[in-house]
C-alpha positions, 0 to 999 in steps of 0.5 A: 239127423241131429244138429251138430252131429260128428261124422262118426256119430252119423256113421254109427247111426247109419249102422244102427239103421242098416241092422234094424232094416236088415232084421225085418222086424219093423213095420213098413212105415217104420222102415220107410222113415229109417230109410229116409233118415239113412239117405240123409246120413249118407249125404251128410257123411258124403259132404263131410268126406268131401270136405275132408278131402279138400283139406289133405294136402301133400308136403313137398320140398322145392328145389330151394330145400324149403317146404310147401304144400300142395293139393293132394290131387295136383300132379307132381311136377318135381319128378317130370324135370 
């Protein structure tokens, strides 16, 4: 895995690895190395997705008519009133 690699680059590399492994045309040792690289890429992508998920917020309007942001997974209390 390259330093400074983007999510998209990691996903593209995962696709390449997947195709190589599915082809069955590579030696066992190389398959193992590709598998290990793939695991690291999956972990990297999962951490990037978790990071992005934390940044996603919901825009809501307060009773005063102002806008505020709240975490996306926070329950909406305005409908309960």
